[in-house]
Each structure stands twice: as structure tokens, then as C-alpha cells.
C-alpha atoms as one frame of an Amber mdcrd trajectory, in Angstrom:
protein
   0.000   0.000   0.000   1.236   3.503  -0.896   0.435   6.627   1.107   0.661
  10.241  -0.106   1.472  12.345   2.968   1.181  16.121   2.687   4.546  17.827
   3.186   2.891  20.826   4.807   0.517  19.127   7.276   2.049  15.604   7.521
  -1.381  14.028   7.057  -2.309  11.160   4.741  -4.229  12.630   1.807  -4.310
   9.649  -0.562  -3.749   5.921  -0.291  -3.570   3.419  -3.120  -2.408  -0.118
  -3.880   0.192   0.823  -6.526   2.104   3.773  -7.993   0.226   3.845 -11.294
  -3.169   4.182  -9.611  -1.788   6.765  -7.195  -0.542   8.874 -10.123  -4.012
   8.703 -11.690  -5.671   9.610  -8.378  -3.428  12.672  -7.910  -3.945  13.777
 -11.517  -7.737  13.513 -11.207  -7.587  15.558  -8.004  -5.432  18.209  -9.678
  -2.582  17.624  -7.231   1.182  17.590  -7.790   3.093  14.587  -6.475   5.937
  16.941  -5.503   3.721  18.248  -2.679   3.606  14.825  -1.044   5.917  12.402
   0.664   5.161   8.946  -0.751   5.439   6.184   1.838   5.124   2.479   1.183
   3.880  -0.186   3.563   5.876  -3.353   3.086   4.236  -6.697   3.666   5.306
 -10.195   2.727   7.193 -10.218  -0.559   5.140 -11.665  -3.384   7.065 -13.747
  -5.902   5.086 -13.608  -9.173   3.861 -17.042 -10.206   1.152 -16.226 -12.756
   2.318 -17.462 -16.152  -0.682 -17.654 -18.479  -3.960 -15.772 -18.782  -6.363
 -17.128 -21.383  -3.506 -18.982 -23.042  -1.182 -15.975 -23.333   2.043 -15.798
 -21.310   2.018 -12.642 -19.173   4.742 -13.544 -16.667   6.154 -10.208 -15.414
   5.218  -8.669 -18.782   5.395  -4.859 -18.745   2.815  -4.375 -21.510   0.214
  -6.576 -19.832   0.555  -5.449 -16.215   0.922  -1.691 -16.800  -1.644  -1.398
 -19.597  -3.978  -4.316 -20.248  -4.453  -5.269 -16.591  -5.138  -1.688 -15.516
  -6.985  -0.238 -18.499  -9.231  -3.248 -19.169 -11.386  -4.110 -16.110 -12.905
  -7.238 -17.682 -10.633  -9.611 -15.787 -11.534  -7.988 -12.480 -15.272  -7.950
 -13.224 -15.475 -11.429 -14.768 -12.520 -13.234 -13.225 -14.304 -16.602 -13.207
 -14.776 -16.390 -16.998 -11.015 -16.339 -17.585  -8.332 -18.997 -17.293  -5.553
 -17.750 -15.015  -2.773 -20.288 -14.395   0.457 -20.228 -12.453   3.712 -21.554
 -13.864   2.786 -25.082 -12.710  -0.497 -24.960 -14.610  -2.591 -24.553 -11.442
  -5.550 -22.123 -11.258  -4.813 -18.783  -9.568  -7.248 -17.217  -7.103  -8.558
 -13.678  -7.584  -6.758 -12.498  -4.420  -3.470 -13.911  -5.689  -4.042 -12.178
  -9.035  -4.576  -8.810  -7.323  -1.531  -9.256  -5.048   0.711 -10.114  -7.996
  -0.707  -7.285 -10.105   0.104  -4.703  -7.441   3.560  -6.156  -6.757   4.529
  -6.222 -10.439   3.147  -2.754 -11.188   5.000  -1.238  -8.221   8.230  -2.907
  -9.291   7.922  -1.863 -12.933   7.113   1.744 -12.048  10.105   1.871  -9.674
  12.544   1.108 -12.513  14.836   4.086 -13.021  16.703   4.211 -16.329  18.764
   1.572 -18.096  20.600   0.509 -14.932  17.238  -0.036 -13.260  16.073  -2.138
 -16.203  19.174  -4.315 -15.979  18.698  -4.688 -12.215  15.055  -5.655 -12.717
  15.948  -8.284 -15.322  18.429  -9.792 -12.869  15.782  -9.868 -10.104  13.220
 -11.499 -12.394  15.866 -13.935 -13.648  16.513 -15.023 -10.068  12.772 -15.561
  -9.571  12.559 -17.699 -12.705  15.433 -19.827 -11.406  13.578 -20.280  -8.092
  10.379 -21.346  -9.854  12.313 -23.731 -12.101  14.034 -25.262  -9.071  10.693
 -25.650  -7.267   9.185 -27.442 -10.249  12.228 -29.704 -10.435  11.775 -30.643
  -6.755   8.045 -31.323  -7.154   8.336 -33.416 -10.325   8.919 -37.190  -9.933
  12.021 -38.135 -11.954  13.041 -41.621 -13.105  15.535 -41.303 -15.960  17.323
 -38.065 -15.080  18.724 -36.688 -11.808  18.543 -33.130 -10.445  22.346 -32.921
 -10.775  22.109 -33.785 -14.471  19.432 -31.132 -14.963  21.589 -28.558 -13.164
  24.599 -29.415 -15.320  22.576 -29.042 -18.531  21.054 -25.756 -17.373  24.161
 -24.196 -15.788  24.821 -21.655 -18.543  21.114 -20.761 -18.713  21.177 -20.092
 -14.963  24.223 -17.840 -15.369  22.519 -15.938 -18.199  19.381 -15.401 -16.078
  21.404 -14.350 -13.024  23.128 -11.664 -15.098  19.984 -10.513 -16.907  20.840
 -11.806 -20.379  17.297 -12.868 -21.209  17.749 -12.969 -24.973  20.694 -15.358
 -24.652  18.912 -17.455 -21.995  15.755 -17.891 -24.090  17.761 -19.160 -27.063
  19.653 -21.627 -24.882  16.386 -22.959 -23.413  15.121 -23.903 -26.865  18.469
 -25.418 -27.874  18.907 -27.629 -24.809  18.687 -31.391 -25.341  15.270 -32.716
 -24.202  14.989 -35.247 -21.386  12.332 -36.548 -19.004  12.097 -33.223 -17.182
  13.078 -30.788 -19.916  10.443 -32.000 -22.351   9.265 -29.820 -25.275   6.236
 -28.497 -23.351   8.290 -27.446 -20.318  11.024 -25.931 -22.483   8.409 -23.878
 -24.349   6.892 -22.694 -21.068  10.169 -21.333 -19.705  11.011 -19.822 -23.080
   7.638 -18.027 -23.012   8.212 -16.801 -19.453  11.690 -15.473 -20.198  10.587
 -13.691 -23.390   7.467 -12.279 -21.745   9.418 -10.841 -18.811  12.151  -9.237
 -20.887  12.142  -5.506 -20.125  15.117  -4.804 -22.362  17.098  -6.811 -24.859
  20.770  -5.948 -24.634  22.390  -9.332 -25.263  23.868 -10.106 -28.663  21.271
 -11.265 -31.164
């Protein structure tokens, strides 16, 4: 939650769930953000897990979360009519959708310049690695070991940890398939990496 506190009277004038909505609220009220101290209430960190909405990958996607999700209220009004899945293919609750939406919007609007974009890619890359590792732990394996998966994915992990999404996505598609890294799973992580790419600065 964000709070706009008046610099002159130190009182809370506006409160909102994310920076984008707060900007809109101040604009509609004819107020200047420079007249306020913006404070943020920090709760438990939300790691984005939503991967697909109605078949389209929206994982940490700037276009979707800052425009479609905020300008088109259909998903909020008719949530049950849409298919919202996490990266494991499990249905996502409306509350989880709202929490992730606010977390992602706040993070995207806090990005400051190219250095901020690089830093954000690295943060998202680390999250993707965590989700991948979780899926590896939860998936029964018979013909391949976690160590073998790690060895095959080592360079992809390095690319994600350093924010080289373009390079990482290409390596995901090129990796040799196995019991865990089947074509469907490879495509999923390729989609997530490409969807979350804020900037592309790796060699093409």
C-alpha cells in the first residue's frame, strides 16, 4: 500500500495499492506529487507465479501489467470467466491475481533508467530460477537426476542471473530434451523469459 502524505501538514491525503493508480488519483484531483511524501507499507514479498492468462504468457510482462491489466477491467469484473494459471499450470485465485498485479506494477514503475532495467531483469531472472528449481523438486524423476538437470542448465542459470534474457531464451530452446526438460516445459520457460524481458541488450 502507498500513502501520499502532505509535506505541509504531515497528514495522509491519498492511499492506493500501486504507484500507477496513485498517479491517476493525484492527476484527477489536480494535485502535484511533488507536494507529497510517498510512503510504502511493506508486507510479505510476493514472488510472481502467474504465467498464463487465457492462453497468453504474461509472466512479469510490462505491456500486460501496466496497460492491459489496468486499463481493461474485464478480468476484475469477470474473473471466473477467464483462465488464469500459475507456472505449474494450477488455477490462480482472484486475491493472488490482485496481489501479484500490485507487486509487479510497483516494481515496474520503480525502474529508473537503463541501470534499473538491468537490475530488474536480474531480479526477475533469479525468480525464474527459483520457480524452475521448485518445479524440479516437485516433479517425480526416473531417468534423469537433479544434478544432471543442473549441469545441462548451468549456462542458462548464469545468463538469467546476469539478466541476459535474450541469450537465456535461445539456450532454453536449444537444450537437449529429457524426461524433465520435455518440449512443453522448455516452451513454457522460453515463453516466461521472453514475456518478462524488459530490455534486450544481449547479442542477437
